[in-house]
TORPA-4810 file (N, C-alpha, C, O; in nm, 3 decimals):
<nodes>
NODE_1_0.498_-0.583_-0.170_0.410_-0.549_-0.284_0.311_-0.626_-0.276_0.359_-0.739_-0.270_X
NODE_2_0.193_-0.632_-0.272_0.027_-0.662_-0.259_0.009_-0.689_-0.398_0.067_-0.651_-0.499_X
NODE_3_-0.097_-0.770_-0.375_-0.136_-0.855_-0.521_-0.229_-0.725_-0.594_-0.228_-0.738_-0.717_X
NODE_4_-0.298_-0.619_-0.553_-0.319_-0.575_-0.613_-0.199_-0.423_-0.669_-0.241_-0.337_-0.747_X
NODE_5_-0.075_-0.418_-0.620_-0.026_-0.326_-0.682_0.028_-0.414_-0.749_0.039_-0.372_-0.864_X
NODE_6_0.079_-0.545_-0.736_0.146_-0.591_-0.879_0.050_-0.643_-1.014_0.090_-0.695_-1.119_X
NODE_7_-0.108_-0.602_-0.967_-0.152_-0.664_-1.072_-0.179_-0.487_-1.162_-0.238_-0.496_-1.269_X
NODE_8_-0.148_-0.380_-1.129_-0.154_-0.248_-1.182_-0.021_-0.231_-1.256_-0.004_-0.168_-1.361_X
NODE_9_0.067_-0.293_-1.189_0.179_-0.310_-1.228_0.216_-0.383_-1.364_0.266_-0.344_-1.470_X
NODE_10_0.171_-0.508_-1.315_0.182_-0.611_-1.442_0.108_-0.531_-1.602_0.160_-0.529_-1.713_X
NODE_11_-0.035_-0.470_-1.554_-0.090_-0.371_-1.673_-0.018_-0.280_-1.755_-0.021_-0.254_-1.875_X
NODE_12_0.064_-0.229_-1.633_0.134_-0.094_-1.713_0.195_-0.136_-1.822_0.177_-0.102_-1.939_X
NODE_13_0.296_-0.243_-1.757_0.383_-0.331_-1.869_0.334_-0.405_-1.927_0.413_-0.488_-1.972_X
NODE_14_0.187_-0.429_-1.965_0.149_-0.501_-2.065_0.130_-0.398_-2.187_0.166_-0.399_-2.305_X
NODE_15_0.053_-0.299_-2.100_-0.029_-0.196_-2.226_0.150_-0.114_-2.301_0.142_-0.082_-2.419_X
NODE_16_0.275_-0.091_-2.238_0.389_-0.013_-2.284_0.414_0.108_-2.276_0.519_0.166_-2.247_X
NODE_17_0.290_0.157_-2.311_0.323_0.284_-2.317_0.190_0.383_-2.331_0.087_0.317_-2.346_X
NODE_18_0.172_0.501_-2.330_0.020_0.588_-2.351_0.023_0.567_-2.471_-0.076_0.502_-2.506_X
NODE_19_0.095_0.594_-2.557_0.069_0.521_-2.700_-0.068_0.452_-2.763_-0.153_0.497_-2.840_X
NODE_20_-0.055_0.333_-2.700_-0.168_0.227_-2.729_-0.297_0.255_-2.664_-0.390_0.207_-2.728_X
NODE_21_-0.333_0.322_-2.550_-0.433_0.318_-2.484_-0.445_0.401_-2.382_-0.468_0.375_-2.264_X
NODE_22_-0.419_0.558_-2.464_-0.387_0.688_-2.297_-0.498_0.677_-2.193_-0.474_0.700_-2.075_X
NODE_23_-0.636_0.637_-2.244_-0.720_0.606_-2.075_-0.668_0.473_-1.997_-0.624_0.487_-1.883_X
NODE_24_-0.673_0.355_-2.050_-0.629_0.229_-1.961_-0.466_0.285_-1.940_-0.411_0.226_-1.847_X
NODE_25_-0.394_0.369_-1.997_-0.260_0.385_-1.927_-0.298_0.517_-1.798_-0.245_0.498_-1.688_X
NODE_26_-0.346_0.588_-1.807_-0.346_0.687_-1.707_-0.462_0.638_-1.595_-0.456_0.698_-1.488_X
NODE_27_-0.540_0.563_-1.604_-0.632_0.483_-1.519_-0.548_0.386_-1.454_-0.565_0.381_-1.332_X
NODE_28_-0.466_0.310_-1.500_-0.364_0.167_-1.423_-0.232_0.257_-1.349_-0.180_0.214_-1.247_X
NODE_29_-0.180_0.404_-1.422_-0.099_0.441_-1.363_-0.141_0.514_-1.192_-0.086_0.507_-1.082_X
NODE_30_-0.310_0.606_-1.263_-0.354_0.616_-1.130_-0.378_0.551_-0.980_-0.351_0.599_-0.870_X
NODE_31_-0.443_0.412_-1.019_-0.463_0.309_-0.946_-0.365_0.253_-0.883_-0.371_0.223_-0.763_X
NODE_32_-0.219_0.224_-0.993_-0.106_0.186_-0.913_-0.029_0.246_-0.838_0.074_0.198_-0.793_X
NODE_33_-0.089_0.409_-0.808_0.033_0.460_-0.747_-0.078_0.522_-0.636_-0.037_0.606_-0.556_X
NODE_34_-0.216_0.479_-0.633_-0.343_0.422_-0.480_-0.301_0.346_-0.458_-0.290_0.339_-0.335_X
NODE_35_-0.245_0.229_-0.526_-0.240_0.114_-0.449_-0.137_0.120_-0.340_-0.153_0.088_-0.222_X
NODE_36_-0.018_0.169_-0.405_0.115_0.157_-0.328_0.096_0.278_-0.196_0.133_0.258_-0.080_X
NODE_37_0.031_0.400_-0.246_0.024_0.484_-0.116_-0.093_0.382_0.013_-0.081_0.409_0.133_X
NODE_38_-0.173_0.297_-0.021_-0.231_0.230_0.061_-0.170_0.140_0.105_-0.210_0.125_0.221_X
NODE_39_-0.066_0.042_0.074_0.041_-0.041_0.117_0.112_0.055_0.228_0.115_0.029_0.348_X
NODE_40_0.172_0.181_0.161_0.189_0.237_0.307_0.130_0.304_0.419_0.185_0.343_0.522_X
NODE_41_0.012_0.313_0.383_-0.118_0.364_0.503_-0.126_0.197_0.596_-0.158_0.185_0.715_X
NODE_42_-0.091_0.099_0.513_-0.142_-0.029_0.632_-0.002_-0.033_0.676_0.003_-0.100_0.779_X
NODE_43_0.129_0.015_0.638_0.229_-0.068_0.673_0.250_0.008_0.850_0.277_-0.045_0.958_X
NODE_44_0.225_0.145_0.812_0.231_0.227_0.891_0.097_0.201_1.034_0.096_0.201_1.157_X
NODE_45_0.005_0.184_0.924_-0.105_0.106_1.091_-0.034_0.016_1.170_-0.033_0.026_1.293_X
NODE_46_0.026_-0.071_1.109_0.063_-0.187_1.153_0.158_-0.130_1.238_0.149_-0.158_1.358_X
NODE_47_0.260_-0.047_1.196_0.401_0.016_1.286_0.272_0.053_1.398_0.251_-0.027_1.488_X
NODE_48_0.232_0.114_1.393_0.128_0.204_1.500_0.045_0.126_1.632_0.021_0.140_1.752_X
NODE_49_0.020_0.035_1.515_-0.067_-0.113_1.633_0.056_-0.161_1.707_0.063_-0.145_1.829_X
NODE_50_0.125_-0.201_1.660_0.230_-0.261_1.782_0.310_-0.196_1.841_0.394_-0.247_1.914_X
NODE_51_0.294_-0.029_1.814_0.350_0.022_1.906_0.255_0.075_2.042_0.315_0.096_2.148_X
NODE_52_0.146_0.090_2.037_0.052_0.067_2.086_0.065_0.010_2.161_0.087_0.055_2.274_X
NODE_53_0.057_-0.143_2.128_0.016_-0.294_2.161_0.234_-0.296_2.290_0.269_-0.353_2.393_X
NODE_54_0.264_-0.255_2.247_0.367_-0.268_2.351_0.407_-0.128_2.445_0.495_-0.124_2.531_X
NODE_55_0.323_-0.025_2.406_0.292_0.108_2.513_0.185_0.017_2.643_0.241_-0.010_2.749_X
NODE_56_0.075_-0.014_2.630_0.001_-0.123_2.684_0.077_-0.271_2.767_0.029_-0.357_2.841_X
NODE_57_0.185_-0.253_2.724_0.243_-0.360_2.775_0.298_-0.334_2.930_0.288_-0.390_3.039_X
NODE_58_0.379_-0.181_2.857_0.460_-0.145_2.956_0.415_-0.105_3.025_0.460_-0.127_3.138_X
NODE_59_0.280_-0.007_3.010_0.180_0.030_3.146_0.123_-0.048_3.246_0.094_-0.010_3.360_X
NODE_60_0.102_-0.192_3.185_0.052_-0.316_3.211_0.161_-0.373_3.358_0.134_-0.412_3.472_X
NODE_61_0.279_-0.355_3.289_0.382_-0.374_3.357_0.422_-0.293_3.537_0.453_-0.343_3.645_X
NODE_62_0.401_-0.150_3.490_0.418_-0.059_3.579_0.335_-0.002_3.676_0.359_0.077_3.768_X
NODE_63_0.212_-0.068_3.631_0.093_-0.041_3.716_0.058_-0.175_3.794_-0.050_-0.171_3.854_X
NODE_64_0.140_-0.307_3.804_0.112_-0.406_3.885_0.189_-0.363_4.039_0.180_-0.439_4.135_X
</nodes>
């Protein structure tokens, strides 16, 4: 969990429910979901970068 994800999760917990402030609740829920998706994309990107580095290393070994 990133700092951004934690921030929105804490805001949602602090608000308690949509009854207290529906706009803030919806905004924080939406941004929390977006932050989680961004975390997942970053993880996939790192995995892809590692796979490309591994592939590049294999190609270097095979072309020597």
